[in-house]
N, CA, C, O and CB atoms as a CASP TS submission, in Angstrom:
PFRMAT TS
TARGET T0000
AUTHOR 0000-0000-0000
METHOD Language model
MODEL 1
PARENT N/A
ATOM      1  N   MET     1     -15.230 175.847 -82.183  1.00  0.00           N
ATOM      2  CA  MET     1     -14.624 176.330 -80.961  1.00  0.00           C
ATOM      3  C   MET     1     -13.204 175.807 -80.906  1.00  0.00           C
ATOM      4  O   MET     1     -12.956 174.625 -81.143  1.00  0.00           O
ATOM      5  CB  MET     1     -15.435 175.897 -79.713  1.00  0.00           C
ATOM      6  N   LEU     2     -12.287 176.680 -80.598  1.00  0.00           N
ATOM      7  CA  LEU     2     -10.875 176.327 -80.429  1.00  0.00           C
ATOM      8  C   LEU     2     -10.531 176.548 -78.974  1.00  0.00           C
ATOM      9  O   LEU     2     -10.695 177.653 -78.457  1.00  0.00           O
ATOM     10  CB  LEU     2      -9.937 177.170 -81.374  1.00  0.00           C
ATOM     11  N   THR     3     -10.053 175.504 -78.303  1.00  0.00           N
ATOM     12  CA  THR     3      -9.791 175.601 -76.870  1.00  0.00           C
ATOM     13  C   THR     3      -8.643 174.696 -76.447  1.00  0.00           C
ATOM     14  O   THR     3      -8.283 173.753 -77.152  1.00  0.00           O
ATOM     15  CB  THR     3     -11.042 175.252 -76.083  1.00  0.00           C
ATOM     16  N   GLY     4      -8.087 174.992 -75.310  1.00  0.00           N
ATOM     17  CA  GLY     4      -7.088 174.130 -74.698  1.00  0.00           C
ATOM     18  C   GLY     4      -7.703 173.253 -73.625  1.00  0.00           C
ATOM     19  O   GLY     4      -7.003 172.444 -73.015  1.00  0.00           O
ATOM     20  N   HIS     5      -8.994 173.396 -73.383  1.00  0.00           N
ATOM     21  CA  HIS     5      -9.699 172.637 -72.343  1.00  0.00           C
ATOM     22  C   HIS     5     -10.690 171.687 -73.007  1.00  0.00           C
ATOM     23  O   HIS     5     -11.745 172.112 -73.477  1.00  0.00           O
ATOM     24  CB  HIS     5     -10.433 173.591 -71.345  1.00  0.00           C
ATOM     25  N   ALA     6     -10.349 170.416 -73.045  1.00  0.00           N
ATOM     26  CA  ALA     6     -11.183 169.464 -73.786  1.00  0.00           C
ATOM     27  C   ALA     6     -11.775 168.382 -72.893  1.00  0.00           C
ATOM     28  O   ALA     6     -12.009 167.263 -73.352  1.00  0.00           O
ATOM     29  CB  ALA     6     -10.372 168.820 -74.888  1.00  0.00           C
ATOM     30  N   ASP     7     -12.019 168.696 -71.634  1.00  0.00           N
ATOM     31  CA  ASP     7     -12.643 167.682 -70.790  1.00  0.00           C
ATOM     32  C   ASP     7     -14.092 167.494 -71.238  1.00  0.00           C
ATOM     33  O   ASP     7     -14.664 168.355 -71.906  1.00  0.00           O
ATOM     34  CB  ASP     7     -12.571 168.083 -69.280  1.00  0.00           C
ATOM     35  N   ALA     8     -14.666 166.376 -70.868  1.00  0.00           N
ATOM     36  CA  ALA     8     -16.008 166.010 -71.333  1.00  0.00           C
ATOM     37  C   ALA     8     -17.047 167.068 -70.973  1.00  0.00           C
ATOM     38  O   ALA     8     -17.939 167.352 -71.773  1.00  0.00           O
ATOM     39  CB  ALA     8     -16.417 164.666 -70.743  1.00  0.00           C
ATOM     40  N   GLU     9     -16.947 167.649 -69.793  1.00  0.00           N
ATOM     41  CA  GLU     9     -17.918 168.661 -69.375  1.00  0.00           C
ATOM     42  C   GLU     9     -17.872 169.888 -70.288  1.00  0.00           C
ATOM     43  O   GLU     9     -18.915 170.444 -70.633  1.00  0.00           O
ATOM     44  CB  GLU     9     -17.658 169.078 -67.923  1.00  0.00           C
ATOM     45  N   MET    10     -16.675 170.307 -70.676  1.00  0.00           N
ATOM     46  CA  MET    10     -16.528 171.461 -71.560  1.00  0.00           C
ATOM     47  C   MET    10     -17.114 171.165 -72.938  1.00  0.00           C
ATOM     48  O   MET    10     -17.777 172.017 -73.530  1.00  0.00           O
ATOM     49  CB  MET    10     -15.048 171.856 -71.687  1.00  0.00           C
ATOM     50  N   VAL    11     -16.872 169.969 -73.442  1.00  0.00           N
ATOM     51  CA  VAL    11     -17.401 169.590 -74.760  1.00  0.00           C
ATOM     52  C   VAL    11     -18.929 169.599 -74.738  1.00  0.00           C
ATOM     53  O   VAL    11     -19.561 170.107 -75.664  1.00  0.00           O
ATOM     54  CB  VAL    11     -16.876 168.189 -75.181  1.00  0.00           C
ATOM     55  N   VAL    12     -19.517 169.047 -73.698  1.00  0.00           N
ATOM     56  CA  VAL    12     -20.978 169.017 -73.586  1.00  0.00           C
ATOM     57  C   VAL    12     -21.542 170.432 -73.482  1.00  0.00           C
ATOM     58  O   VAL    12     -22.535 170.751 -74.134  1.00  0.00           O
ATOM     59  CB  VAL    12     -21.409 168.183 -72.365  1.00  0.00           C
ATOM     60  N   LYS    13     -20.918 171.282 -72.668  1.00  0.00           N
ATOM     61  CA  LYS    13     -21.400 172.660 -72.536  1.00  0.00           C
ATOM     62  C   LYS    13     -21.300 173.406 -73.864  1.00  0.00           C
ATOM     63  O   LYS    13     -22.214 174.142 -74.235  1.00  0.00           O
ATOM     64  CB  LYS    13     -20.603 173.405 -71.454  1.00  0.00           C
ATOM     65  N   ALA    14     -20.206 173.218 -74.569  1.00  0.00           N
ATOM     66  CA  ALA    14     -20.034 173.875 -75.865  1.00  0.00           C
ATOM     67  C   ALA    14     -21.078 173.396 -76.857  1.00  0.00           C
ATOM     68  O   ALA    14     -21.688 174.199 -77.563  1.00  0.00           O
ATOM     69  CB  ALA    14     -18.629 173.620 -76.416  1.00  0.00           C
ATOM     70  N   ARG    15     -21.281 172.089 -76.911  1.00  0.00           N
ATOM     71  CA  ARG    15     -22.291 171.533 -77.818  1.00  0.00           C
ATOM     72  C   ARG    15     -23.668 172.080 -77.495  1.00  0.00           C
ATOM     73  O   ARG    15     -24.412 172.471 -78.395  1.00  0.00           O
ATOM     74  CB  ARG    15     -22.304 170.003 -77.740  1.00  0.00           C
ATOM     75  N   ASP    16     -24.009 172.110 -76.220  1.00  0.00           N
ATOM     76  CA  ASP    16     -25.329 172.586 -75.812  1.00  0.00           C
ATOM     77  C   ASP    16     -25.505 174.081 -76.057  1.00  0.00           C
ATOM     78  O   ASP    16     -26.631 174.568 -76.160  1.00  0.00           O
ATOM     79  CB  ASP    16     -25.560 172.279 -74.347  1.00  0.00           C
ATOM     80  N   ALA    17     -24.394 174.808 -76.150  1.00  0.00           N
ATOM     81  CA  ALA    17     -24.454 176.238 -76.442  1.00  0.00           C
ATOM     82  C   ALA    17     -24.563 176.504 -77.937  1.00  0.00           C
ATOM     83  O   ALA    17     -24.744 177.649 -78.353  1.00  0.00           O
ATOM     84  CB  ALA    17     -23.229 176.941 -75.880  1.00  0.00           C
ATOM     85  N   GLY    18     -24.452 175.443 -78.757  1.00  0.00           N
ATOM     86  CA  GLY    18     -24.614 175.597 -80.197  1.00  0.00           C
ATOM     87  C   GLY    18     -23.324 175.589 -80.989  1.00  0.00           C
ATOM     88  O   GLY    18     -23.322 175.950 -82.166  1.00  0.00           O
ATOM     89  N   VAL    19     -22.223 175.184 -80.368  1.00  0.00           N
ATOM     90  CA  VAL    19     -20.948 175.116 -81.077  1.00  0.00           C
ATOM     91  C   VAL    19     -21.050 174.073 -82.183  1.00  0.00           C
ATOM     92  O   VAL    19     -21.499 172.952 -81.941  1.00  0.00           O
ATOM     93  CB  VAL    19     -19.780 174.778 -80.103  1.00  0.00           C
ATOM     94  N   HIS    20     -20.639 174.430 -83.382  1.00  0.00           N
ATOM     95  CA  HIS    20     -20.711 173.518 -84.523  1.00  0.00           C
ATOM     96  C   HIS    20     -19.622 172.456 -84.483  1.00  0.00           C
ATOM     97  O   HIS    20     -19.871 171.300 -84.823  1.00  0.00           O
ATOM     98  CB  HIS    20     -20.614 174.298 -85.815  1.00  0.00           C
ATOM     99  N   ASP    21     -18.430 172.835 -84.075  1.00  0.00           N
ATOM    100  CA  ASP    21     -17.303 171.903 -84.079  1.00  0.00           C
ATOM    101  C   ASP    21     -16.343 172.294 -82.976  1.00  0.00           C
ATOM    102  O   ASP    21     -16.405 173.405 -82.449  1.00  0.00           O
ATOM    103  CB  ASP    21     -16.584 171.887 -85.457  1.00  0.00           C
ATOM    104  N   PHE    22     -15.464 171.385 -82.635  1.00  0.00           N
ATOM    105  CA  PHE    22     -14.601 171.557 -81.474  1.00  0.00           C
ATOM    106  C   PHE    22     -13.188 171.159 -81.873  1.00  0.00           C
ATOM    107  O   PHE    22     -12.970 170.038 -82.334  1.00  0.00           O
ATOM    108  CB  PHE    22     -15.105 170.715 -80.258  1.00  0.00           C
ATOM    109  N   ILE    23     -12.223 172.063 -81.703  1.00  0.00           N
ATOM    110  CA  ILE    23     -10.821 171.774 -82.001  1.00  0.00           C
ATOM    111  C   ILE    23     -10.020 172.027 -80.729  1.00  0.00           C
ATOM    112  O   ILE    23     -10.192 173.052 -80.069  1.00  0.00           O
ATOM    113  CB  ILE    23     -10.288 172.651 -83.200  1.00  0.00           C
ATOM    114  N   VAL    24      -9.142 171.085 -80.392  1.00  0.00           N
ATOM    115  CA  VAL    24      -8.322 171.203 -79.196  1.00  0.00           C
ATOM    116  C   VAL    24      -6.926 171.673 -79.579  1.00  0.00           C
ATOM    117  O   VAL    24      -6.313 171.145 -80.507  1.00  0.00           O
ATOM    118  CB  VAL    24      -8.257 169.860 -78.439  1.00  0.00           C
ATOM    119  N   LYS    25      -6.426 172.680 -78.849  1.00  0.00           N
ATOM    120  CA  LYS    25      -5.069 173.175 -79.069  1.00  0.00           C
ATOM    121  C   LYS    25      -4.067 172.137 -78.589  1.00  0.00           C
ATOM    122  O   LYS    25      -4.367 171.394 -77.655  1.00  0.00           O
ATOM    123  CB  LYS    25      -4.844 174.524 -78.343  1.00  0.00           C
ATOM    124  N   PRO    26      -2.916 172.061 -79.182  1.00  0.00           N
ATOM    125  CA  PRO    26      -2.480 172.840 -80.329  1.00  0.00           C
ATOM    126  C   PRO    26      -3.113 172.293 -81.612  1.00  0.00           C
ATOM    127  O   PRO    26      -3.257 171.082 -81.775  1.00  0.00           O
ATOM    128  CB  PRO    26      -0.943 172.829 -80.435  1.00  0.00           C
ATOM    129  N   ALA    27      -3.478 173.178 -82.496  1.00  0.00           N
ATOM    130  CA  ALA    27      -4.093 172.797 -83.765  1.00  0.00           C
ATOM    131  C   ALA    27      -3.292 173.413 -84.898  1.00  0.00           C
ATOM    132  O   ALA    27      -2.794 174.534 -84.792  1.00  0.00           O
ATOM    133  CB  ALA    27      -5.584 173.246 -83.831  1.00  0.00           C
ATOM    134  N   SER    28      -3.180 172.671 -85.965  1.00  0.00           N
ATOM    135  CA  SER    28      -2.457 173.184 -87.123  1.00  0.00           C
ATOM    136  C   SER    28      -3.384 174.079 -87.947  1.00  0.00           C
ATOM    137  O   SER    28      -4.607 174.004 -87.829  1.00  0.00           O
ATOM    138  CB  SER    28      -1.903 172.019 -87.989  1.00  0.00           C
ATOM    139  N   ALA    29      -2.786 174.915 -88.770  1.00  0.00           N
ATOM    140  CA  ALA    29      -3.571 175.753 -89.668  1.00  0.00           C
ATOM    141  C   ALA    29      -4.420 174.886 -90.588  1.00  0.00           C
ATOM    142  O   ALA    29      -5.544 175.255 -90.930  1.00  0.00           O
ATOM    143  CB  ALA    29      -2.654 176.675 -90.491  1.00  0.00           C
ATOM    144  N   ARG    30      -3.894 173.750 -90.986  1.00  0.00           N
ATOM    145  CA  ARG    30      -4.623 172.827 -91.869  1.00  0.00           C
ATOM    146  C   ARG    30      -5.871 172.277 -91.181  1.00  0.00           C
ATOM    147  O   ARG    30      -6.931 172.193 -91.801  1.00  0.00           O
ATOM    148  CB  ARG    30      -3.709 171.666 -92.305  1.00  0.00           C
ATOM    149  N   GLN    31      -5.755 171.899 -89.896  1.00  0.00           N
ATOM    150  CA  GLN    31      -6.916 171.400 -89.154  1.00  0.00           C
ATOM    151  C   GLN    31      -8.008 172.467 -89.079  1.00  0.00           C
ATOM    152  O   GLN    31      -9.187 172.176 -89.282  1.00  0.00           O
ATOM    153  CB  GLN    31      -6.503 170.960 -87.734  1.00  0.00           C
ATOM    154  N   ILE    32      -7.606 173.697 -88.787  1.00  0.00           N
ATOM    155  CA  ILE    32      -8.579 174.781 -88.675  1.00  0.00           C
ATOM    156  C   ILE    32      -9.241 175.044 -90.025  1.00  0.00           C
ATOM    157  O   ILE    32     -10.457 175.217 -90.103  1.00  0.00           O
ATOM    158  CB  ILE    32      -7.904 176.063 -88.150  1.00  0.00           C
ATOM    159  N   GLU    33      -8.439 175.072 -91.079  1.00  0.00           N
ATOM    160  CA  GLU    33      -8.993 175.275 -92.422  1.00  0.00           C
ATOM    161  C   GLU    33      -9.977 174.167 -92.791  1.00  0.00           C
ATOM    162  O   GLU    33     -11.053 174.443 -93.322  1.00  0.00           O
ATOM    163  CB  GLU    33      -7.864 175.339 -93.460  1.00  0.00           C
ATOM    164  N   ASP    34      -9.614 172.914 -92.511  1.00  0.00           N
ATOM    165  CA  ASP    34     -10.501 171.783 -92.823  1.00  0.00           C
ATOM    166  C   ASP    34     -11.824 171.883 -92.078  1.00  0.00           C
ATOM    167  O   ASP    34     -12.879 171.624 -92.659  1.00  0.00           O
ATOM    168  CB  ASP    34      -9.816 170.462 -92.479  1.00  0.00           C
ATOM    169  N   ARG    35     -11.786 172.254 -90.800  1.00  0.00           N
ATOM    170  CA  ARG    35     -13.023 172.370 -90.018  1.00  0.00           C
ATOM    171  C   ARG    35     -13.900 173.497 -90.530  1.00  0.00           C
ATOM    172  O   ARG    35     -15.114 173.335 -90.653  1.00  0.00           O
ATOM    173  CB  ARG    35     -12.702 172.595 -88.545  1.00  0.00           C
ATOM    174  N   ILE    36     -13.288 174.648 -90.831  1.00  0.00           N
ATOM    175  CA  ILE    36     -14.075 175.776 -91.342  1.00  0.00           C
ATOM    176  C   ILE    36     -14.714 175.405 -92.679  1.00  0.00           C
ATOM    177  O   ILE    36     -15.878 175.723 -92.923  1.00  0.00           O
ATOM    178  CB  ILE    36     -13.188 177.039 -91.499  1.00  0.00           C
ATOM    179  N   THR    37     -13.956 174.736 -93.540  1.00  0.00           N
ATOM    180  CA  THR    37     -14.491 174.302 -94.829  1.00  0.00           C
ATOM    181  C   THR    37     -15.667 173.355 -94.627  1.00  0.00           C
ATOM    182  O   THR    37     -16.687 173.480 -95.305  1.00  0.00           O
ATOM    183  CB  THR    37     -13.396 173.620 -95.667  1.00  0.00           C
ATOM    184  N   ARG    38     -15.533 172.408 -93.699  1.00  0.00           N
ATOM    185  CA  ARG    38     -16.619 171.457 -93.443  1.00  0.00           C
ATOM    186  C   ARG    38     -17.860 172.163 -92.908  1.00  0.00           C
ATOM    187  O   ARG    38     -18.979 171.828 -93.297  1.00  0.00           O
ATOM    188  CB  ARG    38     -16.162 170.381 -92.451  1.00  0.00           C
ATOM    189  N   ILE    39     -17.674 173.135 -92.022  1.00  0.00           N
ATOM    190  CA  ILE    39     -18.815 173.864 -91.465  1.00  0.00           C
ATOM    191  C   ILE    39     -19.551 174.634 -92.557  1.00  0.00           C
ATOM    192  O   ILE    39     -20.781 174.682 -92.573  1.00  0.00           O
ATOM    193  CB  ILE    39     -18.351 174.827 -90.358  1.00  0.00           C
ATOM    194  N   VAL    40     -18.795 175.230 -93.460  1.00  0.00           N
ATOM    195  CA  VAL    40     -19.403 176.032 -94.529  1.00  0.00           C
ATOM    196  C   VAL    40     -20.070 175.159 -95.584  1.00  0.00           C
ATOM    197  O   VAL    40     -21.147 175.503 -96.071  1.00  0.00           O
ATOM    198  CB  VAL    40     -18.352 176.918 -95.186  1.00  0.00           C
ATOM    199  N   THR    41     -19.450 174.032 -95.948  1.00  0.00           N
ATOM    200  CA  THR    41     -19.960 173.212 -97.049  1.00  0.00           C
ATOM    201  C   THR    41     -20.945 172.132 -96.616  1.00  0.00           C
ATOM    202  O   THR    41     -21.750 171.678 -97.429  1.00  0.00           O
ATOM    203  CB  THR    41     -18.818 172.570 -97.759  1.00  0.00           C
ATOM    204  N   ALA    42     -20.901 171.716 -95.368  1.00  0.00           N
ATOM    205  CA  ALA    42     -21.781 170.636 -94.897  1.00  0.00           C
ATOM    206  C   ALA    42     -22.419 171.042 -93.581  1.00  0.00           C
ATOM    207  O   ALA    42     -22.186 170.419 -92.545  1.00  0.00           O
ATOM    208  CB  ALA    42     -20.995 169.304 -94.730  1.00  0.00           C
ATOM    209  N   GLN    43     -23.229 172.096 -93.632  1.00  0.00           N
ATOM    210  CA  GLN    43     -23.835 172.598 -92.410  1.00  0.00           C
ATOM    211  C   GLN    43     -24.818 171.598 -91.833  1.00  0.00           C
ATOM    212  O   GLN    43     -25.514 170.886 -92.557  1.00  0.00           O
ATOM    213  CB  GLN    43     -24.528 173.920 -92.668  1.00  0.00           C
ATOM    214  N   ARG    44     -24.856 171.565 -90.514  1.00  0.00           N
ATOM    215  CA  ARG    44     -25.830 170.717 -89.830  1.00  0.00           C
ATOM    216  C   ARG    44     -27.207 171.347 -89.942  1.00  0.00           C
ATOM    217  O   ARG    44     -27.335 172.570 -89.995  1.00  0.00           O
ATOM    218  CB  ARG    44     -25.444 170.508 -88.343  1.00  0.00           C
ATOM    219  N   PRO    45     -28.238 170.512 -89.979  1.00  0.00           N
ATOM    220  CA  PRO    45     -29.597 171.060 -90.017  1.00  0.00           C
ATOM    221  C   PRO    45     -29.868 171.913 -88.780  1.00  0.00           C
ATOM    222  O   PRO    45     -29.318 171.651 -87.711  1.00  0.00           O
ATOM    223  CB  PRO    45     -30.635 169.927 -90.118  1.00  0.00           C
ATOM    224  N   PHE    46     -30.702 172.917 -88.924  1.00  0.00           N
ATOM    225  CA  PHE    46     -31.071 173.796 -87.827  1.00  0.00           C
ATOM    226  C   PHE    46     -32.294 173.213 -87.144  1.00  0.00           C
ATOM    227  O   PHE    46     -33.256 172.827 -87.809  1.00  0.00           O
ATOM    228  CB  PHE    46     -31.342 175.246 -88.326  1.00  0.00           C
ATOM    229  N   VAL    47     -32.262 173.147 -85.815  1.00  0.00           N
ATOM    230  CA  VAL    47     -33.330 172.532 -85.035  1.00  0.00           C
ATOM    231  C   VAL    47     -34.026 173.599 -84.203  1.00  0.00           C
ATOM    232  O   VAL    47     -33.370 174.423 -83.566  1.00  0.00           O
ATOM    233  CB  VAL    47     -32.777 171.404 -84.128  1.00  0.00           C
ATOM    234  N   GLU    48     -35.344 173.583 -84.209  1.00  0.00           N
ATOM    235  CA  GLU    48     -36.125 174.434 -83.312  1.00  0.00           C
ATOM    236  C   GLU    48     -37.011 173.527 -82.473  1.00  0.00           C
ATOM    237  O   GLU    48     -37.940 172.898 -82.980  1.00  0.00           O
ATOM    238  CB  GLU    48     -36.980 175.488 -84.109  1.00  0.00           C
ATOM    239  N   ALA    49     -36.709 173.470 -81.178  1.00  0.00           N
ATOM    240  CA  ALA    49     -37.457 172.636 -80.247  1.00  0.00           C
ATOM    241  C   ALA    49     -37.759 173.465 -79.000  1.00  0.00           C
ATOM    242  O   ALA    49     -37.163 174.525 -78.813  1.00  0.00           O
ATOM    243  CB  ALA    49     -36.663 171.333 -79.884  1.00  0.00           C
ATOM    244  N   PRO    50     -38.668 173.005 -78.146  1.00  0.00           N
ATOM    245  CA  PRO    50     -39.013 173.800 -76.959  1.00  0.00           C
ATOM    246  C   PRO    50     -37.805 174.150 -76.079  1.00  0.00           C
ATOM    247  O   PRO    50     -37.762 175.242 -75.513  1.00  0.00           O
ATOM    248  CB  PRO    50     -40.027 173.050 -76.129  1.00  0.00           C
ATOM    249  N   ALA    51     -36.838 173.260 -75.955  1.00  0.00           N
ATOM    250  CA  ALA    51     -35.709 173.506 -75.054  1.00  0.00           C
ATOM    251  C   ALA    51     -34.402 173.839 -75.776  1.00  0.00           C
ATOM    252  O   ALA    51     -33.375 174.030 -75.124  1.00  0.00           O
ATOM    253  CB  ALA    51     -35.496 172.304 -74.184  1.00  0.00           C
ATOM    254  N   PHE    52     -34.422 173.912 -77.105  1.00  0.00           N
ATOM    255  CA  PHE    52     -33.175 174.157 -77.841  1.00  0.00           C
ATOM    256  C   PHE    52     -33.468 174.745 -79.207  1.00  0.00           C
ATOM    257  O   PHE    52     -34.374 174.300 -79.911  1.00  0.00           O
ATOM    258  CB  PHE    52     -32.365 172.861 -77.989  1.00  0.00           C
ATOM    259  N   ILE    53     -32.688 175.753 -79.573  1.00  0.00           N
ATOM    260  CA  ILE    53     -32.729 176.301 -80.927  1.00  0.00           C
ATOM    261  C   ILE    53     -31.288 176.434 -81.378  1.00  0.00           C
ATOM    262  O   ILE    53     -30.499 177.126 -80.736  1.00  0.00           O
ATOM    263  CB  ILE    53     -33.491 177.687 -80.989  1.00  0.00           C
ATOM    264  N   GLY    54     -30.934 175.775 -82.482  1.00  0.00           N
ATOM    265  CA  GLY    54     -29.572 175.852 -82.974  1.00  0.00           C
ATOM    266  C   GLY    54     -29.260 174.696 -83.895  1.00  0.00           C
ATOM    267  O   GLY    54     -30.168 173.990 -84.332  1.00  0.00           O
ATOM    268  N   PRO    55     -27.979 174.489 -84.201  1.00  0.00           N
ATOM    269  CA  PRO    55     -27.600 173.390 -85.094  1.00  0.00           C
ATOM    270  C   PRO    55     -27.869 172.037 -84.442  1.00  0.00           C
ATOM    271  O   PRO    55     -27.742 171.886 -83.227  1.00  0.00           O
ATOM    272  CB  PRO    55     -26.119 173.501 -85.482  1.00  0.00           C
ATOM    273  N   ASP    56     -28.237 171.064 -85.258  1.00  0.00           N
ATOM    274  CA  ASP    56     -28.483 169.710 -84.776  1.00  0.00           C
ATOM    275  C   ASP    56     -27.235 169.215 -84.072  1.00  0.00           C
ATOM    276  O   ASP    56     -26.159 169.175 -84.669  1.00  0.00           O
ATOM    277  CB  ASP    56     -28.881 168.756 -85.939  1.00  0.00           C
ATOM    278  N   ARG    57     -27.366 168.837 -82.809  1.00  0.00           N
ATOM    279  CA  ARG    57     -26.211 168.433 -82.011  1.00  0.00           C
ATOM    280  C   ARG    57     -25.782 166.998 -82.276  1.00  0.00           C
ATOM    281  O   ARG    57     -24.701 166.583 -81.856  1.00  0.00           O
ATOM    282  CB  ARG    57     -26.518 168.601 -80.550  1.00  0.00           C
ATOM    283  N   ARG    58     -26.607 166.254 -82.956  1.00  0.00           N
ATOM    284  CA  ARG    58     -26.260 164.852 -83.210  1.00  0.00           C
ATOM    285  C   ARG    58     -25.163 164.770 -84.265  1.00  0.00           C
ATOM    286  O   ARG    58     -25.253 165.408 -85.314  1.00  0.00           O
ATOM    287  CB  ARG    58     -27.505 164.050 -83.664  1.00  0.00           C
ATOM    288  N   THR    59     -24.137 163.988 -83.985  1.00  0.00           N
ATOM    289  CA  THR    59     -23.050 163.813 -84.948  1.00  0.00           C
ATOM    290  C   THR    59     -23.088 162.438 -85.587  1.00  0.00           C
ATOM    291  O   THR    59     -22.546 162.248 -86.675  1.00  0.00           O
ATOM    292  CB  THR    59     -21.706 164.030 -84.275  1.00  0.00           C
ATOM    293  N   ARG    60     -23.712 161.489 -84.936  1.00  0.00           N
ATOM    294  CA  ARG    60     -23.822 160.149 -85.513  1.00  0.00           C
ATOM    295  C   ARG    60     -25.043 160.072 -86.401  1.00  0.00           C
ATOM    296  O   ARG    60     -26.097 160.625 -86.088  1.00  0.00           O
ATOM    297  CB  ARG    60     -23.892 159.076 -84.414  1.00  0.00           C
ATOM    298  N   GLN    61     -24.885 159.386 -87.498  1.00  0.00           N
ATOM    299  CA  GLN    61     -26.011 159.174 -88.400  1.00  0.00           C
ATOM    300  C   GLN    61     -26.558 157.779 -88.145  1.00  0.00           C
ATOM    301  O   GLN    61     -25.808 156.868 -87.794  1.00  0.00           O
ATOM    302  CB  GLN    61     -25.589 159.353 -89.898  1.00  0.00           C
ATOM    303  N   GLY    62     -27.833 157.615 -88.317  1.00  0.00           N
ATOM    304  CA  GLY    62     -28.414 156.295 -88.125  1.00  0.00           C
ATOM    305  C   GLY    62     -29.868 156.402 -87.715  1.00  0.00           C
ATOM    306  O   GLY    62     -30.373 157.489 -87.433  1.00  0.00           O
ATOM    307  N   ARG    63     -30.515 155.288 -87.687  1.00  0.00           N
ATOM    308  CA  ARG    63     -31.923 155.232 -87.313  1.00  0.00           C
ATOM    309  C   ARG    63     -32.029 155.085 -85.809  1.00  0.00           C
ATOM    310  O   ARG    63     -31.216 154.395 -85.193  1.00  0.00           O
ATOM    311  CB  ARG    63     -32.648 154.069 -88.031  1.00  0.00           C
ATOM    312  N   PHE    64     -33.010 155.718 -85.216  1.00  0.00           N
ATOM    313  CA  PHE    64     -33.248 155.628 -83.790  1.00  0.00           C
ATOM    314  C   PHE    64     -34.567 154.890 -83.582  1.00  0.00           C
ATOM    315  O   PHE    64     -35.481 154.978 -84.401  1.00  0.00           O
ATOM    316  CB  PHE    64     -33.273 157.043 -83.125  1.00  0.00           C
ATOM    317  N   SER    65     -34.645 154.173 -82.486  1.00  0.00           N
ATOM    318  CA  SER    65     -35.890 153.489 -82.160  1.00  0.00           C
ATOM    319  C   SER    65     -36.115 153.605 -80.661  1.00  0.00           C
ATOM    320  O   SER    65     -35.246 154.066 -79.921  1.00  0.00           O
ATOM    321  CB  SER    65     -35.856 151.992 -82.612  1.00  0.00           C
ATOM    322  N   GLY    66     -37.285 153.182 -80.231  1.00  0.00           N
ATOM    323  CA  GLY    66     -37.583 153.230 -78.809  1.00  0.00           C
ATOM    324  C   GLY    66     -38.068 154.593 -78.366  1.00  0.00           C
ATOM    325  O   GLY    66     -38.427 155.424 -79.200  1.00  0.00           O
ATOM    326  N   PRO    67     -38.085 154.836 -77.059  1.00  0.00           N
ATOM    327  CA  PRO    67     -38.678 156.073 -76.527  1.00  0.00           C
ATOM    328  C   PRO    67     -37.867 157.344 -76.886  1.00  0.00           C
ATOM    329  O   PRO    67     -38.409 158.447 -76.819  1.00  0.00           O
ATOM    330  CB  PRO    67     -38.801 155.961 -75.005  1.00  0.00           C
ATOM    331  N   ASP    68     -36.592 157.207 -77.262  1.00  0.00           N
ATOM    332  CA  ASP    68     -35.772 158.371 -77.596  1.00  0.00           C
ATOM    333  C   ASP    68     -35.906 158.797 -79.054  1.00  0.00           C
ATOM    334  O   ASP    68     -35.333 159.811 -79.453  1.00  0.00           O
ATOM    335  CB  ASP    68     -34.328 158.078 -77.293  1.00  0.00           C
ATOM    336  N   ARG    69     -36.655 158.039 -79.856  1.00  0.00           N
ATOM    337  CA  ARG    69     -36.800 158.368 -81.269  1.00  0.00           C
ATOM    338  C   ARG    69     -37.607 159.643 -81.431  1.00  0.00           C
ATOM    339  O   ARG    69     -38.677 159.798 -80.842  1.00  0.00           O
ATOM    340  CB  ARG    69     -37.466 157.216 -82.030  1.00  0.00           C
ATOM    341  N   ARG    70     -37.080 160.552 -82.236  1.00  0.00           N
ATOM    342  CA  ARG    70     -37.786 161.805 -82.503  1.00  0.00           C
ATOM    343  C   ARG    70     -38.759 161.608 -83.640  1.00  0.00           C
ATOM    344  O   ARG    70     -38.496 160.847 -84.571  1.00  0.00           O
ATOM    345  CB  ARG    70     -36.799 162.940 -82.831  1.00  0.00           C
ATOM    346  N   ARG    71     -39.869 162.285 -83.566  1.00  0.00           N
ATOM    347  CA  ARG    71     -40.916 162.176 -84.587  1.00  0.00           C
ATOM    348  C   ARG    71     -40.857 163.368 -85.527  1.00  0.00           C
ATOM    349  O   ARG    71     -40.396 164.445 -85.149  1.00  0.00           O
ATOM    350  CB  ARG    71     -42.312 162.078 -83.935  1.00  0.00           C
ATOM    351  N   GLY    72     -41.325 163.172 -86.753  1.00  0.00           N
ATOM    352  CA  GLY    72     -41.413 164.276 -87.710  1.00  0.00           C
ATOM    353  C   GLY    72     -40.184 164.359 -88.575  1.00  0.00           C
ATOM    354  O   GLY    72     -39.232 163.596 -88.404  1.00  0.00           O
ATOM    355  N   GLY    73     -40.210 165.289 -89.503  1.00  0.00           N
ATOM    356  CA  GLY    73     -39.074 165.490 -90.397  1.00  0.00           C
ATOM    357  C   GLY    73     -39.127 164.559 -91.586  1.00  0.00           C
ATOM    358  O   GLY    73     -40.031 163.731 -91.702  1.00  0.00           O
ATOM    359  N   SER    74     -38.160 164.699 -92.466  1.00  0.00           N
ATOM    360  CA  SER    74     -38.155 163.927 -93.698  1.00  0.00           C
ATOM    361  C   SER    74     -37.628 162.517 -93.533  1.00  0.00           C
ATOM    362  O   SER    74     -37.742 161.722 -94.466  1.00  0.00           O
ATOM    363  CB  SER    74     -37.351 164.631 -94.720  1.00  0.00           C
ATOM    364  N   SER    75     -37.048 162.166 -92.379  1.00  0.00           N
ATOM    365  CA  SER    75     -36.470 160.836 -92.208  1.00  0.00           C
ATOM    366  C   SER    75     -37.491 159.806 -91.744  1.00  0.00           C
ATOM    367  O   SER    75     -37.148 158.630 -91.621  1.00  0.00           O
ATOM    368  CB  SER    75     -35.331 160.896 -91.224  1.00  0.00           C
ATOM    369  N   ASP    76     -38.750 160.211 -91.477  1.00  0.00           N
ATOM    370  CA  ASP    76     -39.768 159.249 -91.044  1.00  0.00           C
ATOM    371  C   ASP    76     -40.385 158.520 -92.203  1.00  0.00           C
ATOM    372  O   ASP    76     -41.259 157.676 -92.007  1.00  0.00           O
ATOM    373  CB  ASP    76     -40.847 159.940 -90.256  1.00  0.00           C
TER
END
């Protein structure tokens, strides 16, 4: 998504709508090219859950513990 509105609420709404990446204007042609290349070559896993279907919204990598830890998948 390319936008001039980068407040936190807009970023969250875009992410929840399935936006893969977020670029704030003004953006250079190089920034746009780099993001498109990353989206094509390193796609996020696709998630199907009761309340969401789309690309994995998590951007941080790491182990989760406690009540928020998701079950299943190859990382268990």
